[in-house]
C-alpha positions as CSV (number, residue, x, y, z in Angstrom):
1,M,9.6,-46.6,-4.3
2,K,7.9,-43.7,-5.4
3,S,4.3,-42.9,-5.5
4,F,3.2,-41.4,-9.0
5,D,2.3,-37.5,-8.7
6,F,-1.2,-34.7,-9.2
7,K,-0.9,-35.1,-12.6
8,D,-0.5,-38.5,-13.8
9,V,-3.3,-39.4,-12.0
10,T,-7.4,-39.0,-13.4
11,L,-9.7,-39.8,-10.6
12,N,-12.1,-41.0,-12.6
13,D,-15.9,-41.1,-12.2
14,G,-17.1,-42.6,-8.8
15,M,-17.8,-41.9,-5.5
16,L,-14.6,-40.9,-5.0
17,K,-14.7,-38.6,-7.7
18,K,-17.8,-36.7,-6.8
19,V,-16.3,-36.0,-3.1
20,L,-12.7,-34.3,-5.4
21,D,-14.4,-32.4,-7.4
22,D,-17.5,-30.5,-5.0
23,T,-14.7,-29.5,-2.8
24,M,-13.1,-28.3,-5.8
25,E,-15.8,-25.7,-6.9
26,F,-16.1,-25.7,-3.2
27,Y,-13.0,-23.5,-3.1
28,L,-12.6,-21.9,-6.5
29,K,-15.4,-19.8,-5.5
30,I,-14.5,-18.9,-2.2
31,P,-13.5,-14.7,-2.9
32,N,-10.3,-14.4,-2.7
33,D,-11.6,-10.6,-0.8
34,N,-12.4,-12.7,2.5
35,I,-9.4,-14.6,2.2
36,L,-7.5,-11.2,2.2
37,K,-10.0,-9.1,4.2
38,Y,-7.7,-9.6,7.6
39,M,-4.8,-9.1,6.2
40,R,-5.1,-6.1,4.2
41,E,-7.1,-4.6,6.9
42,S,-3.7,-6.0,9.0
43,A,-1.6,-4.0,7.1
44,G,-4.0,-0.7,6.7
45,R,-5.5,-1.2,3.0
46,K,-8.9,-1.1,1.7
47,A,-10.6,-4.7,2.9
48,P,-13.4,-5.1,0.7
49,G,-15.2,-8.7,1.6
50,V,-16.8,-10.5,4.2
51,Y,-15.1,-11.2,7.8
52,Y,-15.3,-15.4,8.1
53,T,-14.9,-16.9,11.8
54,G,-13.4,-19.5,13.6
55,W,-9.8,-19.0,13.1
56,Y,-9.4,-16.4,11.1
57,P,-10.3,-13.2,13.5
58,K,-7.7,-14.3,15.6
59,S,-4.8,-15.2,13.3
60,R,-5.8,-12.4,10.5
61,G,-6.2,-15.2,8.7
62,L,-2.5,-16.1,9.2
63,A,-3.7,-19.5,10.5
64,L,-5.4,-21.0,6.6
65,I,-3.6,-18.9,4.5
66,G,-0.5,-21.3,4.0
67,Q,-2.5,-24.5,3.8
68,W,-5.2,-22.6,1.0
69,L,-2.4,-21.7,-0.8
70,S,-0.6,-25.3,-1.0
71,A,-4.4,-26.9,-2.0
72,F,-5.4,-24.3,-4.6
73,S,-1.6,-25.2,-6.6
74,R,-2.1,-28.7,-5.9
75,M,-6.0,-28.7,-7.2
76,Y,-3.8,-26.7,-10.8
77,A,-1.7,-29.4,-10.8
78,I,-4.7,-32.1,-10.6
79,S,-7.3,-30.4,-13.1
80,G,-4.6,-27.8,-15.2
81,N,-7.6,-25.2,-15.0
82,E,-5.8,-21.9,-15.4
83,A,-8.6,-20.2,-12.2
84,F,-6.8,-21.9,-9.9
85,R,-3.0,-21.4,-10.8
86,K,-4.2,-17.6,-10.8
87,K,-5.9,-18.1,-7.5
88,A,-2.9,-18.9,-5.9
89,V,-0.2,-16.8,-7.5
90,F,-2.7,-13.7,-7.0
91,L,-3.2,-14.7,-2.9
92,A,0.5,-15.3,-2.5
93,D,1.1,-12.3,-3.8
94,E,-1.5,-10.4,-1.9
95,F,-0.3,-11.8,1.5
96,W,3.0,-10.5,1.3
97,S,2.3,-7.5,-0.1
98,C,0.2,-7.6,3.2
99,Y,2.7,-9.0,4.8
100,D,5.5,-6.6,3.6
101,A,3.0,-3.1,4.8
102,A,2.6,-4.1,8.3
103,A,5.5,-6.1,9.3
104,S,6.9,-2.2,10.8
105,S,3.5,-1.7,12.5
106,E,1.9,-5.4,14.1
107,P,3.9,-8.4,12.8
108,F,2.4,-11.1,11.0
109,L,4.7,-13.4,12.4
110,T,5.7,-14.0,16.0
111,S,8.5,-15.6,18.2
112,R,4.7,-18.4,18.5
113,S,4.4,-18.1,15.2
114,H,4.8,-21.7,14.3
115,Y,1.7,-23.7,13.4
116,D,2.0,-21.6,10.0
117,L,5.1,-21.3,8.9
118,E,5.0,-25.0,9.9
119,K,2.0,-24.5,6.6
120,L,3.9,-21.2,4.7
121,L,6.7,-23.8,4.0
122,R,5.1,-26.1,2.6
123,A,3.0,-23.6,0.4
124,H,5.5,-22.0,-1.1
125,C,7.1,-25.6,-2.2
126,D,3.5,-26.9,-3.6
127,L,3.9,-23.1,-5.5
128,H,7.1,-23.6,-6.9
129,L,6.2,-27.6,-7.7
130,Y,3.4,-26.8,-10.0
131,C,2.8,-23.1,-10.4
132,A,6.5,-22.1,-10.7
133,Y,5.4,-19.5,-8.9
134,P,8.5,-16.9,-9.2
135,Q,9.0,-16.1,-5.4
136,A,8.6,-19.3,-4.2
137,R,12.6,-19.2,-3.3
138,K,13.3,-16.3,-1.8
139,R,10.3,-15.9,0.2
140,G,10.9,-19.9,1.4
141,E,15.0,-17.8,2.3
142,F,13.0,-14.9,4.3
143,L,10.3,-17.8,6.0
144,V,13.5,-19.9,6.9
145,D,15.8,-16.8,8.2
146,F,12.8,-15.7,10.5
147,A,12.4,-19.4,11.6
148,Y,16.2,-19.3,12.4
149,C,16.5,-16.1,14.3
150,N,12.9,-15.9,16.1
151,L,11.1,-20.3,16.8
152,T,13.1,-22.0,19.8
153,C,12.3,-25.5,21.1
154,D,11.7,-23.6,24.2
155,N,9.1,-22.8,22.6
156,L,8.5,-25.7,20.1
157,F,5.0,-26.2,20.4
158,G,3.8,-22.1,19.5
159,D,0.8,-20.6,20.4
160,N,-1.2,-24.0,21.8
161,S,1.3,-25.8,23.9
162,T,-0.6,-29.0,23.6
163,E,0.5,-29.8,20.2
164,W,3.3,-30.7,17.8
165,Y,4.0,-29.4,14.4
166,T,5.3,-30.7,11.7
167,L,8.5,-28.0,11.4
168,T,11.1,-30.8,10.3
169,E,9.5,-32.9,7.8
170,S,8.6,-28.6,5.9
171,F,12.5,-28.1,6.3
172,W,13.8,-30.5,4.9
173,D,10.9,-30.1,2.1
174,A,12.7,-26.7,1.3
175,Y,16.2,-27.4,2.2
176,D,14.7,-30.2,-0.3
177,I,12.6,-28.7,-2.7
178,L,12.9,-25.1,-2.6
179,G,16.9,-25.9,-2.5
180,I,17.5,-23.9,1.0
181,P,20.9,-25.1,2.7
182,D,19.8,-23.4,6.2
183,A,17.0,-25.8,6.2
184,I,19.1,-28.4,6.9
185,T,19.5,-27.2,10.7
186,L,16.2,-26.6,11.6
187,A,15.2,-30.0,10.0
188,E,17.5,-31.4,13.1
189,R,16.5,-28.4,15.8
190,F,13.0,-29.1,15.8
191,A,13.1,-32.9,15.4
192,Y,10.6,-35.0,17.6
193,R,13.1,-37.1,19.1
194,E,11.4,-37.4,22.7
195,F,8.6,-38.7,21.2
196,W,10.5,-41.4,18.7
197,D,12.5,-42.4,21.1
198,L,9.9,-44.3,23.4
199,F,9.0,-46.0,19.6
200,Y,12.6,-46.7,18.7
201,I,13.2,-48.7,21.8
202,D,9.8,-49.8,22.5
203,A,9.0,-48.2,25.4
204,D,5.6,-48.1,26.7
205,P,3.9,-44.8,25.2
206,F,2.6,-43.7,28.0
207,S,4.7,-44.8,30.5
208,R,5.5,-40.4,31.0
209,R,4.0,-37.5,30.3
210,P,5.5,-36.4,27.2
211,E,6.8,-32.9,26.9
212,A,3.7,-31.0,25.1
213,G,0.8,-32.7,23.5
214,L,-1.9,-32.7,26.5
215,Y,-5.2,-31.5,27.7
216,S,-5.4,-34.4,30.0
217,E,-2.5,-37.1,30.8
218,Y,-2.5,-38.2,27.3
219,C,-1.4,-37.3,23.7
220,H,-3.1,-35.1,21.3
221,A,-3.9,-37.4,18.0
222,Y,-3.0,-35.0,15.2
223,S,0.2,-33.6,15.7
224,H,1.4,-37.2,17.1
225,V,0.8,-38.9,14.2
226,N,2.1,-36.0,12.5
227,S,5.5,-36.0,14.2
228,F,6.2,-39.3,12.3
229,N,5.9,-37.4,8.4
230,S,8.6,-35.7,10.0
231,C,10.1,-38.6,11.6
232,A,9.6,-40.2,7.4
233,R,11.3,-37.7,5.5
234,S,14.2,-37.3,8.3
235,Y,14.6,-41.3,7.2
236,E,14.3,-40.7,3.7
237,M,17.3,-37.3,3.1
238,T,19.2,-39.5,5.8
239,R,18.9,-42.8,5.5
240,D,19.8,-43.1,8.8
241,P,17.8,-46.8,10.4
242,Y,17.1,-45.1,13.4
243,Y,13.8,-43.7,11.7
244,L,12.6,-46.4,9.9
245,K,12.7,-48.2,13.6
246,A,11.0,-45.7,15.2
247,L,7.7,-45.2,12.5
248,R,7.6,-48.9,12.1
249,S,7.1,-49.6,15.6
250,F,4.8,-46.0,15.7
251,Y,2.5,-47.9,13.1
252,R,2.5,-50.8,15.2
253,F,2.0,-49.2,17.9
254,M,-1.0,-48.0,16.3
255,Q,-2.4,-50.9,14.7
256,N,-2.4,-52.1,17.8
257,E,-3.9,-49.8,20.1
258,E,-5.9,-47.2,19.0
259,I,-7.1,-47.5,14.9
260,M,-11.1,-48.1,14.8
261,A,-13.8,-49.8,12.6
262,T,-13.6,-47.0,10.0
263,G,-10.0,-46.2,10.4
264,G,-10.6,-43.3,13.0
265,Y,-8.3,-42.3,16.0
266,G,-7.9,-40.2,18.6
267,P,-11.5,-39.0,20.5
268,N,-12.4,-36.9,22.9
269,Y,-10.7,-34.0,21.7
270,E,-8.3,-35.4,19.9
271,H,-6.0,-37.4,22.4
272,L,-4.6,-40.8,22.1
273,M,-5.0,-42.8,24.6
274,P,-5.4,-46.8,26.0
275,K,-7.8,-49.4,24.4
276,Y,-9.6,-49.3,27.8
277,R,-9.4,-45.5,27.8
278,I,-11.0,-45.1,23.7
279,I,-14.0,-47.7,24.6
280,D,-15.1,-45.0,27.9
281,A,-15.0,-42.5,25.2
282,L,-17.0,-44.0,23.0
283,R,-19.4,-44.7,25.4
284,T,-19.5,-40.9,27.1
285,G,-18.3,-38.4,24.8
286,H,-19.2,-38.2,20.4
287,D,-16.1,-36.5,19.6
288,S,-14.3,-39.6,18.4
289,F,-12.6,-39.3,15.7
290,E,-11.3,-35.1,14.4
291,T,-11.9,-36.2,10.1
292,Q,-9.9,-34.0,8.4
293,C,-6.0,-33.1,10.0
294,D,-5.9,-37.2,11.3
295,T,-6.8,-38.3,7.8
296,Y,-4.6,-36.4,6.4
297,A,-1.4,-37.7,8.5
298,A,-2.5,-41.2,8.3
299,F,-2.5,-40.5,4.3
300,R,1.0,-39.5,4.6
301,L,1.9,-41.7,6.5
302,C,1.5,-44.3,5.6
303,K,2.0,-43.3,1.1
304,Y,6.2,-42.6,3.2
305,L,5.6,-46.5,4.6
306,T,4.5,-47.6,1.0
307,R,7.4,-46.5,-0.1
308,F,10.3,-46.9,1.7
309,T,9.2,-50.5,2.2
310,G,7.8,-51.6,-0.8
311,E,5.0,-53.5,1.6
312,P,1.3,-53.3,0.7
313,E,-0.2,-52.7,4.1
314,Y,-0.7,-50.1,4.8
315,G,-2.6,-49.6,1.8
316,G,-4.7,-50.7,4.3
317,W,-5.4,-48.3,6.1
318,I,-5.8,-45.5,3.8
319,E,-8.2,-47.8,2.1
320,A,-10.3,-47.6,5.5
321,L,-10.2,-43.7,5.9
322,L,-11.0,-43.4,1.8
323,F,-14.5,-44.7,2.3
324,N,-15.7,-43.9,6.0
325,A,-13.8,-41.4,6.6
326,V,-13.4,-38.8,2.9
327,A,-16.4,-40.3,1.6
328,A,-18.2,-40.3,4.8
329,T,-18.2,-35.8,5.7
330,I,-21.2,-34.6,5.1
331,P,-20.8,-31.1,2.8
332,M,-19.0,-27.8,4.6
333,T,-21.7,-24.8,4.3
334,E,-20.8,-20.7,2.3
335,E,-19.8,-20.9,6.4
336,G,-16.7,-22.6,6.5
337,N,-18.5,-24.5,9.1
338,I,-17.1,-28.4,8.5
339,I,-17.5,-31.7,10.1
340,Y,-14.5,-31.7,12.4
341,Y,-15.2,-35.4,14.9
342,S,-17.3,-37.3,13.2
343,D,-18.9,-39.2,16.1
344,Y,-18.8,-42.8,16.9
345,N,-21.0,-43.0,20.5
346,M,-21.7,-46.7,21.0
347,Y,-25.5,-45.2,22.3
348,G,-25.7,-42.9,18.4
349,G,-24.6,-40.8,16.8
350,Q,-25.1,-37.8,14.2
351,K,-23.1,-35.8,11.4
352,K,-23.0,-32.3,11.9
353,N,-20.9,-30.3,11.2
354,R,-19.0,-27.2,13.5
355,Q,-20.4,-24.5,14.1
356,D,-18.2,-22.2,14.1
357,G,-16.3,-22.1,11.0
358,W,-13.2,-22.7,8.9
359,T,-11.6,-23.7,11.3
360,C,-7.7,-25.7,10.7
361,C,-9.9,-28.6,8.4
362,T,-10.8,-26.0,6.2
363,G,-7.1,-25.6,5.4
364,T,-7.2,-29.3,5.3
365,R,-9.6,-30.9,3.9
366,P,-8.4,-30.1,-0.1
367,L,-5.4,-32.0,1.1
368,L,-6.6,-34.7,2.3
369,V,-8.7,-35.0,-0.6
370,T,-5.7,-34.0,-3.1
371,E,-3.5,-36.5,-1.3
372,M,-6.0,-39.1,-3.3
373,Q,-4.3,-39.0,-6.8
374,R,-1.4,-40.3,-5.1
375,L,-1.6,-42.8,-2.7
376,I,-3.7,-45.4,-5.9
377,Y,-0.3,-46.1,-7.7
378,F,3.4,-46.8,-7.0
379,E,6.5,-48.3,-8.8
380,E,9.6,-50.0,-8.8
381,N,12.2,-51.2,-10.7
382,A,9.7,-50.3,-14.0
383,D,7.4,-52.6,-11.9
384,L,2.8,-51.4,-11.5
385,F,2.0,-52.2,-7.8
386,V,-2.1,-51.7,-7.2
387,S,-1.9,-50.0,-3.6
388,Q,-6.1,-49.1,-3.9
389,Y,-9.2,-50.6,-5.5
390,T,-10.4,-47.5,-6.9
391,P,-12.3,-45.8,-10.9
392,S,-8.9,-43.9,-11.9
393,T,-6.5,-44.0,-15.1
394,L,-2.4,-43.7,-14.5
395,H,-0.3,-42.3,-16.8
396,W,2.8,-43.7,-16.2
397,N,5.8,-42.8,-18.6
398,R,7.8,-45.9,-18.1
399,E,11.7,-46.4,-18.8
400,G,10.3,-44.3,-22.4
401,V,7.0,-46.4,-23.0
402,K,3.8,-44.5,-22.7
403,I,0.8,-46.5,-20.2
404,E,-2.4,-45.3,-19.7
405,V,-3.5,-48.0,-17.3
406,R,-7.5,-47.4,-17.2
407,Q,-9.0,-48.8,-13.7
408,D,-12.7,-49.7,-14.4
409,T,-15.1,-51.0,-10.8
410,S,-17.5,-50.0,-8.6
411,F,-15.7,-51.5,-6.1
412,P,-17.0,-52.4,-2.9
413,L,-20.3,-52.1,-4.4
414,E,-19.1,-54.9,-6.5
415,D,-16.9,-57.4,-6.2
416,S,-14.2,-57.3,-9.2
417,T,-11.9,-54.6,-10.8
418,A,-10.1,-54.3,-14.2
419,L,-7.5,-52.5,-15.3
420,T,-6.7,-52.3,-19.1
421,L,-3.6,-51.1,-20.9
422,S,-2.9,-49.1,-23.7
423,L,0.6,-48.7,-24.8
424,S,2.8,-46.9,-27.2
425,S,4.8,-50.3,-27.8
426,P,4.5,-53.7,-26.1
427,A,6.1,-54.2,-22.8
428,A,7.1,-56.9,-20.1
429,F,6.8,-56.1,-16.3
430,S,4.9,-57.3,-13.6
431,I,1.5,-55.6,-11.8
432,H,1.5,-55.9,-8.5
433,L,-2.0,-56.7,-6.9
434,R,-2.7,-55.7,-2.5
435,M,-4.3,-58.3,-0.6
436,P,-6.6,-56.9,1.8
437,P,-6.9,-58.1,4.7
438,W,-11.3,-58.1,4.9
439,L,-11.1,-60.7,2.0
440,A,-13.7,-64.0,2.4
441,G,-12.2,-65.9,-0.1
442,T,-8.9,-66.0,-2.5
443,M,-7.9,-63.3,-5.5
444,E,-8.6,-64.0,-9.4
445,I,-7.0,-62.9,-12.1
446,K,-8.4,-63.3,-15.2
447,C,-5.3,-62.2,-18.1
448,N,-8.0,-61.2,-20.8
449,G,-11.0,-63.3,-20.0
450,V,-8.3,-66.5,-19.5
451,V,-7.9,-67.2,-15.4
452,M,-4.4,-66.9,-14.3
453,P,-2.1,-68.0,-12.0
454,A,-0.7,-65.1,-10.1
455,L,2.2,-65.2,-7.6
456,V,2.6,-63.6,-3.6
457,D,6.6,-62.1,-3.6
458,K,8.4,-61.5,-1.0
459,N,6.6,-58.2,0.7
460,G,3.0,-60.2,0.1
461,W,1.5,-58.2,-3.1
462,L,-0.7,-60.4,-5.0
463,T,1.7,-60.4,-8.5
464,F,1.8,-61.1,-12.5
465,S,4.2,-61.2,-14.8
466,S,3.6,-60.3,-17.8
467,E,4.1,-58.6,-22.2
468,W,1.5,-56.0,-22.2
469,H,0.5,-54.9,-25.3
470,D,-2.3,-52.2,-26.5
471,G,-6.1,-53.4,-25.3
472,D,-4.8,-55.9,-22.9
473,S,-6.6,-56.3,-19.7
474,L,-6.9,-58.4,-16.2
475,T,-9.7,-58.3,-14.4
476,I,-9.7,-59.3,-10.6
477,T,-12.1,-60.5,-8.3
478,L,-12.6,-58.6,-5.2
479,P,-13.9,-61.2,-2.9
480,Q,-16.6,-59.5,0.3
481,D,-19.0,-60.0,2.6
482,V,-20.3,-58.9,5.7
483,W,-17.6,-59.5,9.0
484,M,-17.2,-58.1,12.2
485,H,-14.6,-56.2,14.0
486,S,-13.7,-56.0,17.3
487,F,-11.5,-53.5,19.1
488,D,-10.5,-55.3,21.8
489,P,-10.1,-58.4,20.8
490,V,-9.8,-60.1,24.4
491,K,-12.8,-58.1,26.0
492,K,-14.7,-58.9,22.6
493,G,-15.6,-56.1,22.4
494,P,-16.9,-53.3,21.1
495,N,-17.7,-54.3,17.9
496,A,-19.0,-53.1,14.7
497,F,-20.1,-54.1,11.5
498,L,-18.3,-54.0,8.1
499,H,-18.4,-55.0,4.2
500,G,-15.5,-56.1,2.9
501,P,-13.9,-52.0,3.8
502,V,-17.4,-50.3,4.4
503,V,-17.8,-49.5,7.5
504,L,-22.5,-50.9,7.8
505,A,-23.9,-48.0,10.6
506,A,-27.1,-49.8,11.3
507,E,-30.6,-47.8,12.6
508,Y,-33.0,-48.4,15.3
509,T,-36.1,-48.1,15.2
510,G,-37.8,-49.4,18.3
511,V,-37.6,-48.0,21.9
512,Q,-33.9,-49.4,23.3
513,T,-30.9,-49.5,22.1
514,P,-29.1,-52.6,20.1
515,N,-26.8,-52.0,23.2
516,D,-29.5,-52.9,24.9
517,W,-30.6,-57.0,23.9
518,M,-28.6,-58.1,20.9
519,D,-26.5,-60.7,20.2
520,V,-23.6,-58.9,18.7
521,Q,-21.0,-62.4,18.9
522,S,-24.1,-64.1,16.0
523,L,-25.2,-61.5,13.6
524,T,-22.9,-62.0,11.1
525,G,-24.5,-64.9,10.6
526,K,-28.2,-63.5,10.7
527,M,-27.4,-60.3,8.6
528,R,-29.3,-60.4,4.7
529,S,-28.8,-58.5,1.5
530,V,-31.1,-55.9,1.4
531,P,-31.8,-57.0,-2.7
532,G,-30.9,-54.2,-5.3
533,R,-29.5,-52.7,-2.4
534,P,-26.0,-52.5,-1.5
535,L,-24.8,-52.8,0.9
536,H,-27.7,-52.3,3.1
537,Y,-28.7,-55.4,4.8
538,T,-31.6,-56.7,7.1
539,V,-31.3,-59.1,10.6
540,D,-33.3,-62.0,10.4
541,G,-35.5,-62.1,13.4
542,I,-35.2,-58.4,14.4
543,D,-37.2,-55.6,12.5
544,T,-36.4,-52.8,14.0
545,I,-33.4,-52.6,13.0
546,T,-30.9,-52.2,9.5
547,F,-27.4,-51.9,8.4
548,R,-25.7,-49.7,5.7
549,P,-22.7,-47.5,4.5
550,F,-21.7,-45.4,7.3
551,Y,-21.3,-42.7,3.6
552,E,-24.9,-43.0,3.5
553,Y,-26.2,-41.2,6.1
554,R,-27.0,-37.8,5.6
555,E,-26.6,-34.7,8.3
556,N,-28.6,-35.1,12.3
557,E,-29.3,-38.7,11.2
558,R,-29.0,-41.4,14.0
559,Y,-26.8,-44.5,13.6
560,F,-24.6,-47.2,15.5
561,I,-21.2,-48.1,14.3
562,Y,-20.2,-49.6,18.0
563,H,-21.6,-52.2,19.5
564,D,-21.2,-52.6,24.1
565,T,-21.0,-56.3,23.9
566,T,-18.7,-55.3,27.2
567,A,-20.8,-52.6,28.9
568,H,-24.0,-55.1,28.8
569,A,-23.5,-58.3,28.6
570,T,-25.9,-59.7,30.6
571,K,-28.4,-58.6,29.0
572,F,-27.6,-59.8,25.6
573,H,-30.9,-62.0,23.5
574,K,-29.1,-65.2,23.8
575,G,-31.8,-66.9,20.8
């Protein structure tokens, strides 16, 4: 199965397109002089512009430049706006000019530059793919040579011994996209087999301390999830079943043990940890989910798995993160302040931008936002697979027939979506639809207004086959209702409430918290929709609590996502 590229899919008006548009507008306005200031100073050149804070001073901007070059290249592929291409090429040229000038006195890359090199190598793949950057292969060869001579497995984790990086994936990209043969050796050198082995044999991942990734005895979440993107790329390039088995096992572990109602994971400074520790973290901490980086890692992991297996379930994790992470982030500031961690504390959370400016998240945010384009539709054997229900248009060259598939919907505010096909000539194929696990009834398909039977294929997609003609339409109902998510089904809590895929956060105006007295287990039967306000709910008999989508909350508004049934069971109101 293959995913479509950026140029093939357009987001149409809706909440996700607004996120994309706002992000592209923000990043296009970032002054080049500010991005380059520290680099130019290191090269002994005039350096106008503003000094950025955060990760900039220590790294001289090197920690972010690779991600931004990728982002501008991808934004150009999405929009066709020449300004993004010019920005990407100018910044790449200036970076290398500064690099060459500083090499003898203050080199940018050192033996501890694993993180920076990974991002730069991926950037040159994107510059090659989307901007036709003439220096991409030459500079990629330099980066591979540098890594071969300077980066070792003894120093695998670079400057930060608590993190793993995605070196294997980047080196496979350098081999596959840039055609650099020596990159294969490095892809194998930096494989994370110590961690992958645990899942290949279905061992308890907490049974022994990993070599790295530790603020405490547990694993750094982003790094370890992201390491499986390297595992996935290794499978894609070698087809060794070892990698796919480990990948599947890791995904099951994440879904069964780590993933919260929002799709987030890794509380308390990004840890993967046993379930009981996550519950403790939701009581005591506010750093519940490293939103930008963790979302991007999960997006890519699910895209790989969908492509490899042809199975629809991975779209569920993507869907949760689209509505409860991507769409739920408050705007960045001109100072580079951004939501680093989302706050799911059971005794009240708030959305707050981190105040130190220009962290790793500012490099990852535009990457995850642009990645949305590649998560909606897939193709296999000339059939179409629809994984996400969001306003969008697919431009599909199917066996020489040009097909446009336009998806019109207000989902999740409504329970349906419509696909309209424009074809240059009739074509026979199947459309496969993901059936979300939260469905409150049976999905229904209407072809040109007539209810039609559909089959479930071997992998679990709802499938409708037809000879399609220009103007044909397919309307799909997606019945939604309020439901309760128990993070620990055995303990029956803590619990969150959702409408379809959308997390509903509670606003409480009483003196106590909802956890002190509310009968959470019976709450769904008492929730009543507010007329004229989709996904807003009141509660029968309780006039001090209301629910609305988490993505609607703004900066500093207090909310409750999880309700703690395990700590206050004796205080529940039983009426």
